[in-house]
C-alpha positions in Angstrom: 0.4 -21.5 14.8 2.7 -18.7 13.8 1.1 -15.2 13.8 1.8 -13.4 10.6 1.1 -9.7 10.2 1.5 -7.9 6.9 2.2 -4.2 6.7 0.4 -2.5 4.0 1.6 0.9 2.8 0.3 3.2 0.1 1.6 6.1 -1.8 -0.8 8.6 -3.3 0.5 10.4 -6.3 -1.3 12.8 -8.8 -1.1 11.8 -12.4 0.6 15.1 -13.1 3.4 14.5 -10.5 6.7 13.3 -12.0 8.7 10.5 -10.3 12.3 9.7 -10.9 13.4 6.2 -11.6 14.6 5.9 -7.9 11.3 7.3 -6.7 9.3 4.8 -8.7 11.5 1.9 -7.6 11.2 2.9 -4.0 7.4 3.4 -4.2 6.8 0.0 -5.9 9.6 -1.8 -4.0 11.2 -3.1 -7.2 14.7 -2.9 -8.7 15.5 -0.5 -11.6 15.9 -3.5 -13.9 12.2 -4.3 -13.4 11.3 -0.8 -14.4 13.7 -0.9 -17.4 12.0 -4.2 -18.6 8.6 -2.6 -18.3 9.8 0.3 -20.4 11.2 -2.1 -23.0 7.7 -3.8 -23.2 5.9 -0.5 -23.5 4.1 -0.9 -20.2 5.3 2.4 -19.0 6.8 5.3 -20.9 9.5 7.6 -19.3 10.2 11.2 -20.1 13.8 11.9 -20.6 16.5 10.6 -22.9 18.7 8.6 -20.7 18.0 6.2 -17.8 19.6 8.6 -15.4 17.2 11.4 -16.4 14.0 9.3 -16.7 10.9 10.7 -15.1 7.5 8.9 -14.9 4.0 10.3 -14.6 2.1 9.4 -11.4 -0.1 7.0 -13.5 3.0 4.8 -14.0 2.8 3.9 -10.3 -0.5 2.2 -10.8 0.7 0.4 -13.8 3.9 -0.9 -12.2 2.2 -2.1 -9.0 -0.5 -3.8 -11.0 2.1 -5.6 -13.1 4.0 -6.6 -10.0 0.8 -8.1 -8.5 0.0 -9.9 -11.8 3.4 -11.4 -11.9 3.5 -12.4 -8.2 -0.1 -13.7 -7.8 -0.8 -15.1 -11.3 2.7 -15.7 -12.7 1.9 -13.6 -15.7 4.8 -12.6 -18.0 5.4 -9.0 -19.1 3.7 -9.5 -22.4 0.6 -10.9 -20.7 0.7 -8.1 -18.1 0.8 -5.5 -20.8 -2.3 -7.0 -22.4 -4.1 -7.2 -19.0 -3.3 -3.6 -18.3 -4.8 -2.5 -21.6 -7.9 -4.4 -20.9 -8.2 -3.1 -17.3 -7.8 0.5 -18.5 -10.5 -0.1 -21.2 -12.8 -1.5 -18.6 -12.2 1.5 -16.3 -12.9 3.9 -19.2 -16.1 2.0 -20.1 -17.3 2.2 -16.4 -16.6 5.9 -16.4 -18.7 6.4 -19.6 -21.6 4.4 -18.1 -21.4 6.4 -14.9 -21.4 9.7 -16.9 -24.3 8.5 -19.1 -26.3 7.7 -16.0 -25.8 11.2 -14.6 -27.0 12.8 -17.9 -30.4 11.1 -17.9 
């Protein structure tokens, strides 16, 4: 049997930190076209007027990696991934609210 080892790397980025298009592509291991498609679908929103000047918030890193996993693992298209991201963020917000309400009692 062939031994397979997968290298897992992670990049920690603050939401306030800005990433260039090249930084985001490198961190998520995707081509610029993938990022451009995600911008077109409203999955992520860049700051800057032209592609060469785009900058992305640190939160875009989570959104892009999540979409990439949804596409790879579940074969979800970009429209479906955008919906899934909205639902995941809503779930995360509700969990935060429940946690905060539990502390207040």
